[in-house]
N, C-alpha and C positions, 0 to 999 in steps of 0.2 A: 579504417578509422584514420583520423587526421594525424599528421606528424607535427607535434608542437615544436616550438622553439623558445629560446630564452636569451636574455642579455644580462650577463653577469658583469659587475663593475660598471665603470662610467668613464668614458674618455675625457669628460670634462673634469679636470682636477683643480685643486685649489690654486695651482700655479697658472692655470689658463687665464687668459685675458677675457673678461666678460664686460661688454658695454651694453647698457640698457637705455632706452629713450627717456624713461622716467623711473624713479625709485623711491618708494616709501622707506624712510630711514628705519622705521620700526619693523619692517619686513624686507630686509635687504636682499640683494641678488645672490648673496652667499647661500641663501635658503634653497636655491635651485639645485644644489648639489650636496646637500647635507645628509642624504639618505633618510630624511625624516619627511615622510609623505604628508604629514599633517601640518608642517611648519612652512607656510607659503612665502613666496616672493610676491610683492604687490607693486604694480604701477601706481602712479598718483592720479590716474584718470580712469574713467570707465570705458574708454574707446579703444583699449588695447595698446599696442606699442611694438617696439622692435627689441630683439635680443640678438647681439652678435658675439660669437665665440671665436676667439683666436686660440687654437690648440698649440700654438708656438712652433709647430712643425706639421707637415702633412701627415694626416692620419687616414685610415681606412675605416669606413662605417657603412652600414646599410639599414640602420634602425634608429629612429628618433622617437622618444616617448615623452609626451607632454601630459604629466599626471596630476590628478586632483585639481583641475582647472575649474574656473567658474564661467568660462566663455558661453555666451548665449548661443542658441541653435543657429542663428543667422550669422554668426562670426565666421571669418575666413582666416585661414592660416596658409602662408606661403613660405616655403623653405628654399633657400638659395645657398649655393656652396661654390668655393673657388679658392685660389691660392693668393688672392689679393684682398685687402680690406673692402668692405661693402660689396661683396660679390653680387653679380647680376644674373647668373645662370640659375634658373628655376629647376630644382630637382624633384619637387613634389608639391602638391596642394592637397593634403590629406583631408578626408571628410570629417566633419564635426561628429564627435561622439560625446555623449554625456560622461563627465568625470575624467576620462582618459582619451587622448587622441594619440594614435599610433601611426607613424609613417614608415613605409618599407620601400624606399627608393632602390634603384639599382646600386650596386656597390660604388661608393664614392671614395676618391682619394683627394683630400682637400685640407687646407690649413684653416680656412674660415668657414663658419656656418652661420647663416643669418636667418632668423625667424621673424617674419612680419605678420602681425595679428591685427585684425580689425574687430571691434567688439561694440556692443551697445548695452551697457549695464544700466539698470534702473537708477534713478536719481539717488545719490548718496552712497553708491557702491563703486568699487574700483575693480579692474581686471586683475586676476591673480593666477599663479601656477604653484602647485605644491612641490613638484619634482620634475627635473629635466634630465633625461638620460640619453646619451648618444653612444652607440656601440655597434659591434658586429653581431648579427643574429646567428646563433648556433642551433641548427636543426637536429632534432633527435633522429637516431638511425632508423627508428620504426615508430608506428602509430600506437595510440592508446588502445588498451584492451577493452573489449565490450564490458559494459557494466559499471562504467565510472559514474560518479554522482556529482553533477554540477549544482551544488546546493548554496543556500544562503544561511549563514549563522546569524541568529538573533539573540541578543541579550536584553532582558527586560525585568522589571520589578512588577510582580502581579500579586496583589493582596486583596482581601475582602474585609470590610468593616464588620463590627460585631452584629450588624443587622444584615450582613450579606451583600452589601453594595460592593461591586467590583471596582478596583482601582488598578490601572495598568500604566506603566511608564516605560517606553522603549529607551534603552540606554544606547544601543548601537546595533547596526547590522552590517555584515561584511560577506563578500563572496568566500565560499569554502568549497574547494574542488578535491574530490577523492579520485586518484588515478591508480591504474595497475598497468604494468608493462611486462611482457614476456620476451626474453631475448636469449640468443645463444652465447656461449662463452666468448666468441669472437667480438661481441659488442659490449661486453661487461666493462671494458676500460672506458668506453664512451659515456656510459651512464655514471661511472665513478668520476669521470672528468667533470660532468655536470655537478655532481654533489660537492666535489672539491671547489669548483669555481664559485659556488654560492656559499661556501664555508658551512655546509650542512644546514642546520636550522638557524644559523646565526645571522646571515646577511639577507636583507630584502633584495629582490631582483625583479626584472620585467619578464613576464610570462605571456606567451601567445599560444593559445590552445590549438590554433589552426595555421599559424605562420602565414596568414594571408592579409594581415593589417586590419582585419575587421574588429578585433578586440585585443586590448592589451591590459594586463593587470599588474599591479605592484604587490608582490606577495613574498611570503617566506614559507619554508618547509616547517610543518608543525612538529614532526617527530625527529628527535636527534638520532644520529647513527645511520649507517648504510648497511642494510642487511638483506640482500637478495637471497632468495631461497631456491636451491636446486630442486627441480622436479624429481619425484621418485620414479617416474616411468622410464623404462630403458630408452636410450637415444644414442645415436652415433657420437654426438658431442653433447656435453652438459648444456641444459637449458634452464634458465632462471626466471623466477617471478619476483617482481619488486613492486611494492605499492607505497604511496606516500600521499599526504594531504597537504594542499597548499591553502594558506589562509591569507586573505587580503589584508594589507596594512591599514591601520585606522586612518580615516580622513580627519579625525579630531573634531573639535567644536570650539569656536572662539568664545571666550568668556568676556563679556562686556561689563565694565564697572560704571 
């Protein structure tokens, strides 16, 4: 089974310098790092734009998550990094994915990260991003146990009239993944480190089920607490089972007045 990875926290801090090519004042660049997946940053045009981040000092990273975007399938994303403003060294051109784009370049040590996007929104729409995360990917020490459930949670209102006519309104749907891991005592500290890094069920974080850059989700742990269970079978060293559910953060919905 695949070994997943995660990115806890965000190297882009409020003290970081962020320059954008255009900015909608109602949806400012601060929304890129507010840990609110549903609260987007918007350019003022539908053709994309540039985002340049100054981390203020050289940092190490190998994961970039562009979450809850509305870029069309023909959009292109080019990532550049370096230790001078307007870096020109291309580190990745990640493939377009609906909703979330994940980049997994080789490990970088750089002060500046530049994201160049081209887009082609329909008339009346502008390019936007819900969350931008830059971090080091942490790979789990072992793979997922067989039997996990890659599900989709759906919330809806379903009623029938007094004549039996059915009425259904979908409120939302979101990815929901159920996982189990089995690990020896020697690896328990690594699983605990993951739980502590994301503050248990409190903080949202980036999750990659396969650590291959094919899919990235912005999720949180559903259950509070860390309760691995030791197996009852005799073993040379203790062996534990631990399961948890990850629920995707809401993409929200804009209310137009």
